[in-house]
C-alpha positions as CSV (number, residue, x, y, z in Angstrom):
1,M,-5.8,8.1,-59.4
2,A,-4.8,11.6,-59.7
3,A,-5.2,14.0,-57.4
4,L,-7.8,17.2,-58.0
5,A,-5.3,20.7,-58.3
6,A,-5.8,22.4,-55.3
7,D,-8.2,25.8,-55.3
8,A,-6.0,29.2,-54.7
9,G,-9.9,30.6,-54.7
10,A,-11.0,28.4,-51.9
11,G,-7.5,28.4,-50.6
12,Q,-8.2,32.3,-50.1
13,S,-11.3,32.1,-47.5
14,A,-9.3,29.6,-45.2
15,Y,-6.4,32.1,-45.5
16,D,-8.8,35.1,-44.9
17,K,-10.2,33.0,-42.0
18,S,-6.9,31.6,-40.3
19,C,-3.9,33.8,-41.5
20,K,-4.9,36.9,-43.1
21,A,-4.6,38.4,-38.8
22,C,-0.7,38.1,-38.7
23,H,0.3,37.4,-42.9
24,G,-1.8,40.7,-43.9
25,T,-4.8,39.9,-47.0
26,D,-1.6,40.1,-49.4
27,G,0.9,38.0,-47.4
28,S,3.1,41.2,-45.6
29,P,3.0,40.7,-42.9
30,N,1.1,43.5,-39.5
31,A,3.6,44.6,-38.1
32,A,1.4,46.0,-35.2
33,I,0.7,42.1,-34.5
34,A,5.2,41.3,-34.8
35,K,6.0,43.9,-32.9
36,M,3.0,42.4,-30.2
37,L,5.1,38.8,-30.5
38,K,8.0,40.7,-30.7
39,A,8.3,37.8,-33.9
40,D,9.8,38.4,-37.2
41,I,6.9,37.8,-39.5
42,P,7.8,36.6,-42.8
43,D,6.9,38.1,-46.3
44,L,5.1,35.3,-47.3
45,K,5.2,36.6,-51.0
46,S,9.5,36.7,-51.0
47,A,11.6,34.4,-52.5
48,E,12.4,32.8,-49.2
49,V,9.2,31.4,-48.9
50,Q,7.9,30.8,-52.1
51,A,11.5,29.1,-52.5
52,L,10.0,26.5,-49.8
53,K,8.5,23.2,-51.2
54,D,4.7,23.0,-50.5
55,D,5.6,20.0,-47.8
56,D,7.4,22.5,-45.6
57,L,4.5,25.3,-45.9
58,K,2.2,22.5,-44.5
59,K,4.2,21.1,-41.8
60,I,5.2,25.0,-41.3
61,V,1.1,25.3,-41.0
62,T,0.5,22.1,-39.4
63,D,3.1,21.9,-36.8
64,G,4.1,25.9,-35.9
65,K,7.7,27.2,-36.5
66,G,8.8,29.3,-33.9
67,K,6.5,31.9,-32.1
68,M,4.4,30.6,-35.1
69,K,1.9,27.8,-33.5
70,P,0.4,25.4,-35.8
71,V,-2.7,26.3,-37.3
72,K,-5.9,24.0,-36.2
73,T,-8.2,26.1,-38.1
74,V,-7.2,24.9,-41.2
75,S,-8.3,21.5,-42.2
76,A,-5.8,19.0,-44.3
77,D,-8.8,18.7,-47.0
78,A,-8.5,21.9,-46.7
79,L,-4.3,22.9,-46.7
80,D,-3.4,21.9,-50.2
81,N,-5.9,25.1,-51.0
82,V,-4.5,27.4,-48.9
83,I,-0.3,26.5,-49.9
84,A,-1.8,26.8,-54.0
85,Y,-3.1,30.6,-52.7
86,V,0.2,31.7,-50.7
87,R,1.8,30.7,-54.2
88,S,-0.6,33.4,-56.0
89,L,1.4,35.7,-54.2
90,K,4.1,35.0,-56.0
91,K,6.4,38.6,-56.3
């Protein structure tokens, strides 16, 4: 059985709830949050982030990376949609 295509529109809704505070509406890092956390927040539109495999992006969301904690509010079902939305931000 073929998997259904991920829905970037549905992904945006989950992104807005769980990711936007740090990664901004358009994937640009929130400078105030980055400064407060003393962390480099990657621009999700950047070539470096966009070059990552979907599985790598999913692992970062589910397991965290560096100072980014795992994002428990993105369900496994919503994860593919969030990745599709991040892909739609590409520069």
